[in-house]
C-alpha positions as CSV (number, residue, x, y, z in Angstrom):
1,X,-8.1,-1.8,-7.5
2,X,-9.3,-5.6,-7.7
3,X,-12.6,-6.8,-5.3
4,X,-11.2,-8.7,-2.3
5,X,-7.5,-7.3,-2.8
6,X,-6.3,-8.5,0.8
7,X,-7.8,-11.6,-0.1
8,X,-5.9,-11.6,-2.8
9,X,-2.3,-10.5,-1.4
10,X,-2.1,-13.1,1.8
11,X,-3.5,-16.1,-0.1
12,X,-1.3,-15.1,-2.7
13,X,1.2,-15.0,-0.6
14,X,0.6,-18.3,1.5
15,X,0.1,-20.2,-2.0
16,X,3.7,-19.3,-3.3
17,X,4.8,-20.4,0.3
18,X,3.0,-24.1,0.1
19,X,4.2,-24.4,-3.3
20,X,7.6,-23.5,-2.4
21,X,7.8,-25.3,0.9
22,X,8.0,-29.0,-0.8
23,X,11.1,-27.9,-3.0
24,X,13.0,-26.0,-0.5
25,X,17.1,-25.9,-0.8
26,X,16.9,-28.1,-3.9
27,X,19.2,-26.5,-6.5
28,X,18.1,-24.6,-9.8
29,X,19.6,-27.7,-11.7
30,X,17.4,-30.0,-10.1
31,X,13.9,-28.2,-10.1
32,X,14.9,-27.6,-14.3
33,X,14.6,-31.4,-14.7
34,X,11.9,-31.8,-12.3
35,X,10.3,-28.6,-12.3
36,X,6.9,-27.9,-10.0
37,X,3.9,-27.3,-12.0
38,X,1.2,-27.3,-9.2
39,X,0.6,-27.7,-5.6
40,X,2.9,-30.9,-4.3
41,X,3.3,-32.6,-0.9
42,X,6.0,-33.8,1.3
43,X,9.6,-33.2,-0.2
44,X,11.5,-31.0,1.6
45,X,9.8,-30.8,4.7
46,X,7.7,-33.7,4.4
47,X,4.5,-31.7,4.9
48,X,1.0,-32.7,3.1
49,X,0.2,-30.4,0.1
50,X,-1.3,-27.1,1.1
51,X,1.0,-26.8,4.0
52,X,2.5,-23.4,4.5
53,X,5.7,-22.6,6.1
54,X,6.8,-19.3,8.7
55,X,6.8,-17.0,5.8
56,X,2.9,-17.0,5.7
57,X,3.0,-17.9,9.7
58,X,4.5,-14.5,10.4
59,X,3.1,-12.5,7.8
60,X,-0.5,-14.1,9.2
61,X,0.6,-12.7,12.8
62,X,1.3,-9.4,11.2
63,X,-1.7,-8.8,9.9
64,X,-3.8,-10.1,13.1
65,X,-1.7,-7.5,15.0
66,X,-2.9,-4.4,12.6
67,X,-6.6,-5.4,13.1
68,X,-6.3,-3.9,16.6
69,X,-3.7,-0.8,15.5
70,X,0.1,0.0,15.1
71,X,1.5,-1.9,18.2
72,X,4.6,-3.3,18.5
73,X,4.5,-5.1,21.5
74,X,1.5,-7.0,20.4
75,X,3.3,-7.7,16.9
76,X,6.3,-9.3,19.0
77,X,4.0,-11.3,21.4
78,X,2.1,-12.5,18.5
79,X,5.2,-13.8,16.9
80,X,6.5,-15.3,19.8
81,X,3.3,-16.9,20.3
82,X,3.7,-18.4,16.8
83,X,7.5,-19.6,17.9
84,X,5.6,-21.4,20.9
85,X,3.2,-23.3,18.6
86,X,0.4,-21.2,20.2
87,X,-1.4,-19.6,17.2
88,X,-1.0,-19.5,13.0
89,X,1.1,-22.7,12.3
90,X,0.0,-25.0,9.7
91,X,-0.3,-28.3,11.4
92,X,0.5,-27.2,15.2
93,X,4.5,-27.2,14.9
94,X,7.1,-25.0,13.6
95,X,9.1,-27.3,11.0
96,X,10.6,-24.1,9.4
97,X,12.8,-20.8,11.1
98,X,15.3,-18.7,10.2
99,X,18.1,-18.6,12.6
100,X,17.8,-14.8,12.8
101,X,14.2,-14.8,13.4
102,X,14.8,-17.5,16.1
103,X,17.7,-15.5,17.9
104,X,15.0,-12.4,17.9
105,X,12.1,-14.0,18.8
106,X,14.1,-15.7,22.1
107,X,15.0,-11.9,22.4
108,X,11.2,-11.3,22.6
109,X,10.6,-14.1,25.3
110,X,13.3,-12.1,27.2
111,X,11.0,-9.0,27.1
112,X,13.8,-7.2,25.2
113,X,12.0,-4.3,23.6
114,X,11.0,-5.4,19.8
115,X,13.0,-2.7,18.0
116,X,16.2,-4.2,19.6
117,X,15.3,-8.0,19.2
118,X,16.1,-8.0,15.1
119,X,20.2,-8.1,14.3
120,X,21.5,-5.1,12.9
121,X,25.2,-6.8,11.4
122,X,25.7,-6.8,8.1
123,X,25.5,-10.3,8.3
124,X,21.7,-10.5,9.6
125,X,20.3,-9.3,6.0
126,X,18.4,-12.8,5.6
127,X,14.9,-12.2,3.7
128,X,12.7,-12.9,7.3
129,X,11.6,-9.1,7.6
130,X,10.4,-9.1,4.0
131,X,8.6,-12.2,3.8
132,X,6.3,-11.0,6.2
133,X,5.8,-7.0,5.6
134,X,3.0,-7.1,2.5
135,X,0.3,-6.2,5.6
136,X,1.9,-2.9,6.4
137,X,1.1,-2.2,2.4
138,X,-2.8,-2.1,3.5
139,X,-1.7,-0.1,6.7
140,X,-0.2,2.4,5.6
141,X,-2.4,2.9,2.1
142,X,-3.8,6.4,3.9
143,X,-0.6,7.7,5.4
144,X,0.8,10.9,3.1
145,X,4.4,10.8,4.5
146,X,6.7,8.7,3.0
147,X,9.4,9.1,5.8
148,X,6.4,8.5,8.5
149,X,5.7,5.0,6.7
150,X,9.5,4.1,6.5
151,X,9.8,4.9,10.2
152,X,7.2,2.5,10.8
153,X,8.3,-0.1,8.4
154,X,11.8,0.2,10.0
155,X,10.4,-0.5,13.5
156,X,8.2,-3.7,12.0
157,X,11.4,-4.9,10.2
158,X,13.6,-4.6,13.4
159,X,11.6,-7.2,15.2
160,X,13.6,-9.5,13.4
161,X,16.3,-7.8,11.1
162,X,17.4,-4.1,12.1
163,X,20.1,-3.4,9.6
164,X,18.9,-1.0,7.0
165,X,19.7,-3.3,3.9
166,X,16.7,-5.2,4.8
167,X,14.8,-2.2,6.1
168,X,15.4,-1.0,3.1
169,X,14.6,-3.5,1.2
170,X,10.9,-3.8,3.2
171,X,10.5,-0.3,2.1
172,X,11.2,-0.6,-1.6
173,X,8.0,-3.6,-1.3
174,X,6.0,-1.9,0.7
175,X,6.1,1.3,-1.8
176,X,5.6,-1.1,-4.8
177,X,2.9,-2.5,-3.2
178,X,1.1,1.0,-2.7
179,X,1.5,1.5,-6.0
180,X,0.0,-1.4,-7.2
181,X,-3.2,-1.0,-4.7
182,X,-3.8,2.2,-6.7
183,X,-4.6,0.0,-10.0
184,X,-1.3,1.0,-11.8
185,X,-0.2,-1.7,-14.3
186,X,3.0,-3.5,-13.0
187,X,5.0,-2.0,-15.1
188,X,4.3,1.4,-14.2
189,X,3.9,0.9,-10.7
190,X,7.6,-0.4,-10.5
191,X,8.5,2.8,-12.6
192,X,6.3,5.3,-10.0
193,X,8.2,2.7,-7.2
194,X,11.7,3.8,-8.4
195,X,11.4,7.2,-8.8
196,X,9.5,7.3,-5.5
197,X,12.3,5.8,-3.4
198,X,14.7,7.9,-5.3
199,X,13.1,11.1,-4.4
200,X,13.5,9.9,-0.7
201,X,16.8,8.6,-0.8
202,X,18.0,12.5,-2.1
203,X,16.4,13.6,0.9
204,X,17.9,11.5,3.3
205,X,21.4,11.1,4.8
206,X,21.8,7.4,3.6
207,X,25.2,5.4,3.8
208,X,26.0,5.6,-0.4
209,X,27.2,2.3,-0.4
210,X,24.1,0.4,1.1
211,X,21.9,2.4,-1.3
212,X,24.5,1.3,-4.3
213,X,23.5,-2.4,-3.6
214,X,20.0,-1.8,-5.1
215,X,21.0,-0.1,-8.3
216,X,20.1,-3.1,-10.3
217,X,16.3,-2.4,-8.8
218,X,16.3,1.3,-8.4
219,X,18.2,2.7,-11.3
220,X,17.6,0.1,-14.3
221,X,15.1,-2.6,-15.0
222,X,15.5,-5.8,-13.1
223,X,13.4,-7.4,-15.5
224,X,15.9,-6.9,-18.1
225,X,18.5,-9.1,-16.2
226,X,19.4,-12.6,-17.2
227,X,18.1,-15.6,-15.4
228,X,21.3,-16.4,-14.6
229,X,22.2,-13.7,-13.0
230,X,19.0,-13.6,-10.6
231,X,20.1,-15.5,-7.2
232,X,17.5,-16.5,-5.0
233,X,19.4,-17.7,-1.6
234,X,17.5,-16.2,1.6
235,X,19.7,-13.0,1.3
236,X,17.4,-10.0,1.7
237,X,18.7,-8.5,-1.8
238,X,18.5,-11.9,-3.8
239,X,14.8,-12.3,-2.7
240,X,13.8,-8.7,-3.2
241,X,15.5,-8.7,-6.9
242,X,13.9,-12.4,-7.5
243,X,10.5,-11.5,-6.8
244,X,10.5,-8.4,-8.6
245,X,12.3,-10.2,-12.0
246,X,9.4,-13.2,-12.1
247,X,6.4,-10.5,-10.9
248,X,7.7,-8.5,-14.2
249,X,8.6,-11.0,-16.3
250,X,5.0,-13.0,-16.2
251,X,1.8,-12.6,-17.4
252,X,-0.1,-14.6,-14.7
253,X,0.0,-14.9,-11.0
254,X,0.5,-18.9,-11.7
255,X,3.6,-18.5,-13.9
256,X,5.0,-15.9,-11.3
257,X,5.0,-17.9,-8.8
258,X,6.1,-21.4,-10.2
259,X,8.7,-19.2,-11.9
260,X,9.8,-18.6,-8.4
261,X,9.5,-21.8,-6.9
262,X,11.3,-23.1,-10.0
263,X,14.5,-20.6,-9.2
264,X,15.2,-23.0,-6.5
265,X,17.2,-22.4,-3.1
266,X,14.6,-20.6,-0.7
267,X,11.7,-21.4,-3.0
268,X,9.2,-21.1,-0.7
269,X,9.8,-17.5,0.6
270,X,10.6,-16.3,-2.8
271,X,7.7,-17.5,-3.8
272,X,5.7,-16.0,-1.1
273,X,7.2,-13.0,-1.7
274,X,6.3,-12.8,-5.5
275,X,2.7,-14.2,-4.6
276,X,1.9,-11.2,-2.5
277,X,2.5,-9.0,-4.9
278,X,1.0,-11.2,-7.6
279,X,-2.0,-11.5,-5.9
280,X,-2.0,-7.5,-5.5
281,X,-1.9,-7.7,-9.7
282,X,-4.4,-10.2,-10.8
283,X,-6.5,-10.5,-7.8
284,X,-8.0,-13.4,-5.8
285,X,-9.9,-14.9,-8.8
286,X,-6.6,-14.7,-10.5
287,X,-5.1,-17.7,-8.0
288,X,-5.8,-20.9,-9.5
289,X,-9.1,-22.5,-7.6
290,X,-7.5,-25.8,-7.4
291,X,-4.7,-24.6,-5.5
292,X,-7.0,-22.3,-2.9
293,X,-9.3,-25.4,-2.5
294,X,-6.2,-27.5,-0.5
295,X,-4.5,-24.4,0.7
296,X,-4.3,-25.4,4.8
297,X,-6.2,-23.6,6.9
298,X,-8.0,-21.8,4.5
299,X,-11.6,-21.0,6.5
300,X,-8.8,-18.4,9.0
301,X,-6.9,-17.3,6.5
302,X,-10.6,-15.8,5.1
303,X,-12.0,-14.6,8.1
304,X,-8.3,-12.8,8.8
305,X,-8.3,-11.3,5.5
306,X,-11.6,-10.1,6.2
307,X,-10.9,-8.4,9.3
308,X,-8.3,-7.1,8.2
309,X,-10.4,-5.3,4.7
310,X,-12.9,-4.3,7.5
311,X,-10.2,-2.3,9.6
312,X,-8.0,-0.9,7.1
313,X,-9.7,-1.0,3.7
314,X,-12.7,1.2,4.3
315,X,-12.2,3.5,1.7
316,X,-14.6,6.0,2.8
317,X,-15.3,7.1,6.2
318,X,-18.3,9.3,6.1
319,X,-21.3,8.9,4.0
320,X,-25.1,9.8,3.6
321,X,-26.1,7.2,5.3
322,X,-24.3,7.8,8.7
323,X,-25.6,11.7,8.7
324,X,-27.7,12.1,11.5
325,X,-31.2,14.8,11.6
326,X,-29.2,17.2,14.4
327,X,-25.5,17.5,12.3
328,X,-25.4,20.7,11.0
329,X,-23.8,21.7,7.5
330,X,-21.5,23.6,5.9
331,X,-22.2,24.2,2.2
332,X,-20.2,25.4,-0.5
333,X,-19.8,25.8,-4.4
334,X,-17.8,27.3,-7.1
335,X,-14.9,29.6,-7.2
336,X,-15.1,32.7,-6.3
337,X,-12.0,34.4,-5.3
338,X,-13.1,38.0,-2.9
339,X,-11.6,41.6,-3.9
340,X,-10.2,42.1,-0.4
341,X,-7.8,38.8,-0.7
342,X,-10.2,37.1,2.8
343,X,-10.7,33.3,2.7
344,X,-14.0,32.7,1.4
345,X,-15.6,28.9,1.6
346,X,-14.3,28.6,-2.0
347,X,-11.3,27.6,-0.5
348,X,-12.3,24.2,0.1
349,X,-13.5,23.9,-3.7
350,X,-10.6,22.0,-6.2
351,X,-10.1,25.2,-7.8
352,X,-8.4,27.2,-5.2
353,X,-5.1,28.3,-5.9
354,X,-2.9,26.8,-3.3
355,X,-0.4,25.3,-4.6
356,X,1.7,22.2,-3.0
357,X,4.5,19.8,-3.6
358,X,4.4,16.3,-3.4
359,X,7.9,14.5,-4.1
360,X,9.0,18.0,-6.0
361,X,6.2,17.9,-8.0
362,X,4.1,20.9,-7.9
363,X,0.3,20.4,-8.4
364,X,-1.4,24.6,-9.1
365,X,-4.7,23.2,-7.7
366,X,-6.0,19.9,-6.0
367,X,-7.5,19.6,-9.6
368,X,-4.8,19.4,-11.1
369,X,-3.4,16.7,-8.5
370,X,-6.8,14.7,-9.4
371,X,-6.3,15.0,-12.9
372,X,-2.7,14.1,-12.7
373,X,-3.5,11.0,-10.8
374,X,-6.1,10.1,-13.0
375,X,-3.9,10.1,-16.2
376,X,-1.0,8.1,-13.5
377,X,-3.8,5.9,-13.0
378,X,-4.2,5.2,-16.8
379,X,-0.5,5.5,-18.2
380,X,-1.1,8.3,-20.0
381,X,2.4,10.3,-20.0
382,X,0.9,12.6,-22.8
383,X,-2.1,13.6,-20.7
384,X,0.0,13.9,-17.8
385,X,2.1,16.0,-19.2
386,X,0.0,18.6,-20.3
387,X,-2.1,18.6,-16.9
388,X,0.9,19.2,-15.4
389,X,1.9,22.3,-17.6
390,X,-2.1,24.0,-17.6
391,X,-2.3,27.2,-15.6
392,X,-6.5,26.7,-15.3
393,X,-8.4,24.4,-13.7
394,X,-10.9,24.5,-16.1
395,X,-8.6,23.2,-18.8
396,X,-7.2,20.6,-16.3
397,X,-11.0,19.3,-15.8
398,X,-11.0,19.1,-19.8
399,X,-7.9,17.9,-20.1
400,X,-8.7,15.4,-17.3
401,X,-12.3,14.2,-19.8
402,X,-9.1,13.1,-22.5
403,X,-7.3,10.6,-20.4
404,X,-6.7,7.7,-22.9
405,X,-7.4,4.0,-21.5
406,X,-9.7,5.4,-19.5
407,X,-11.7,2.5,-17.6
408,X,-14.8,3.7,-15.0
409,X,-14.7,0.7,-12.6
410,X,-11.1,1.6,-12.3
411,X,-11.5,5.2,-11.3
412,X,-14.7,4.7,-9.3
413,X,-12.5,2.1,-6.8
414,X,-9.7,5.5,-6.6
415,X,-11.3,8.4,-6.9
416,X,-12.2,8.9,-3.7
417,X,-8.7,8.5,-2.2
418,X,-6.8,10.3,-4.6
419,X,-9.5,13.5,-3.9
420,X,-8.7,12.8,-0.2
421,X,-4.7,12.6,-0.7
422,X,-4.9,15.5,-2.9
423,X,-6.8,18.0,-0.2
424,X,-4.9,16.5,2.8
425,X,-1.3,18.2,0.8
426,X,-3.2,21.0,0.5
427,X,-5.0,22.2,3.6
428,X,-1.6,20.7,5.7
429,X,0.7,23.0,3.1
430,X,-0.8,25.9,3.6
431,X,-1.5,26.9,7.2
432,X,-4.1,29.7,6.8
433,X,-6.4,26.8,4.7
434,X,-5.7,24.2,7.1
435,X,-6.9,26.5,10.0
436,X,-10.1,27.5,8.1
437,X,-11.1,23.6,7.6
438,X,-10.4,22.7,11.0
439,X,-12.7,25.7,12.2
440,X,-15.3,24.5,10.0
441,X,-16.0,22.2,13.6
442,X,-17.6,18.8,12.8
443,X,-20.1,20.4,10.4
444,X,-21.0,18.4,7.5
445,X,-18.9,19.8,4.2
446,X,-21.2,19.5,1.5
447,X,-20.4,20.8,-1.8
448,X,-23.8,22.0,-2.6
449,X,-23.7,21.8,-6.6
450,X,-26.7,21.3,-8.6
451,X,-25.1,19.8,-11.5
452,X,-22.6,17.6,-9.7
453,X,-23.9,14.0,-8.6
454,X,-20.6,12.4,-7.7
455,X,-18.9,15.3,-5.2
456,X,-21.9,17.5,-4.8
457,X,-25.2,16.8,-3.4
458,X,-26.7,17.4,-6.4
459,X,-28.8,20.6,-5.1
460,X,-28.3,24.3,-4.5
461,X,-27.7,25.7,-1.1
462,X,-30.8,27.3,-1.7
463,X,-32.8,24.3,-2.6
464,X,-34.7,23.6,0.9
465,X,-33.9,19.7,0.3
466,X,-30.1,20.7,0.6
467,X,-31.4,20.4,4.6
468,X,-32.8,16.9,4.1
469,X,-30.1,14.6,3.9
470,X,-32.9,11.6,2.5
471,X,-33.3,14.1,-0.6
472,X,-29.9,14.7,-1.9
473,X,-29.6,13.6,-5.3
474,X,-25.7,13.5,-5.3
475,X,-22.5,11.5,-3.1
476,X,-20.8,14.4,-1.8
477,X,-17.7,12.3,-2.1
478,X,-15.7,15.9,-1.9
479,X,-17.2,17.3,1.3
480,X,-16.8,13.7,3.2
481,X,-12.8,13.4,1.5
482,X,-12.7,17.0,3.2
483,X,-13.7,16.1,6.6
484,X,-11.3,13.4,6.6
485,X,-8.4,15.8,5.6
486,X,-10.0,17.6,8.8
487,X,-10.0,14.4,10.8
488,X,-6.6,13.6,10.0
489,X,-5.0,17.3,10.6
490,X,-6.5,17.4,13.8
491,X,-5.3,14.4,15.0
492,X,-1.8,14.0,13.5
493,X,-0.6,17.5,14.2
494,X,2.7,16.3,14.5
495,X,2.8,15.9,11.0
496,X,1.4,19.2,10.4
497,X,4.8,20.8,10.7
498,X,6.8,18.9,8.4
499,X,4.0,19.4,5.7
500,X,4.1,23.1,5.6
501,X,6.5,24.1,2.9
502,X,7.5,27.3,0.7
503,X,4.0,28.6,0.1
504,X,3.2,30.1,3.6
């Protein structure tokens, strides 16, 4: 995962938007002869260089709202405030707004329930929800249930665009963004998105005619489509296809957004949608500095990014430094199965025999999950296949050490979340294990391994120093990940029944 990932995404979107504002509504033929090569001023809307439009404004409104939690009323209220030029305008006025968005915000002003404000007719499938959905990628990063992600994306989209087509386009975009957030190569992330979304479709009774409209995105490789067959109107499906096409046919942020702008027509929105993804891929440092420097209200955007990062991107809830002297410990280590079949504290280890299903893939242990995701992260399909076929966690651990294309910095950025997510699946799909974990109460879970300085504390339970956090030699990442899983199962108890499948 790149550093300043939210900065990369939000600035990536806003810069793409600003590049496209002067060229909006211009034809592809015209732009082929007079291409946009950098940040320009005036043009279609007669705005100074670096001015962003409603695409960025509504994205910032959503991001700001999510800083305070998931609240549809607050999101709608912020959209209305922007419409009245009270917040998140580039120059104190609204100079560009889609018809469907305008109608929806007028409904908000009347006090209509936010999810009932957006149009739900087939003719209401403009790109006004897709252009602003990017912050939901960050809000959804800790959610293990795709159905829950879908329902939230559906609600957020419906504030202005309630038709299934708009919602589904937003879901595809968010799922792709989540794959990119893991640090996956953009092509691998695209393939993972296709597999994930298609499995999701199989589990839901969606209208086949609607799903068929997304064939070019889900069944093939959109990057192989000829440019003449990529359209860049304000229609949501065109915008989704065009943005993915620009991402997958270029090798830099600059090339991706300029390609999007020069497709013409709804140039600012296509470039904004593509720019958000490009910012995730190439990072904040991949955006040309001269473009950022001219961006309107960049200090305000920076402050928003910092706040959103603090609220949504904290990778670890518990740390060694936060442990108090009065806290009680629950130590565990090594894999032992009792002769009478009773649960022991060994069930907290990665090697405990507790298979679980995720997207129809079975993982025999949490170790299998961890090493599978490591192989996926570095696009090592050969090792991935071996890991999934392996029986013993010891074999899996050894295979994990053989993953090719390994980058320690990328693994360090992603390992904690991978282990946390895998253990959520493990403990939520086995009620007896979930109950055992919950019954540890509020104790500090600590892997008392004298040889593991990352996942354990680097000390044996019998060592007197184990009772003194200041003397710990390890990070205890497994213990802290399990504590987060314990919290999640306790708080999201309504999710637990849906997660329990065939293993109990």
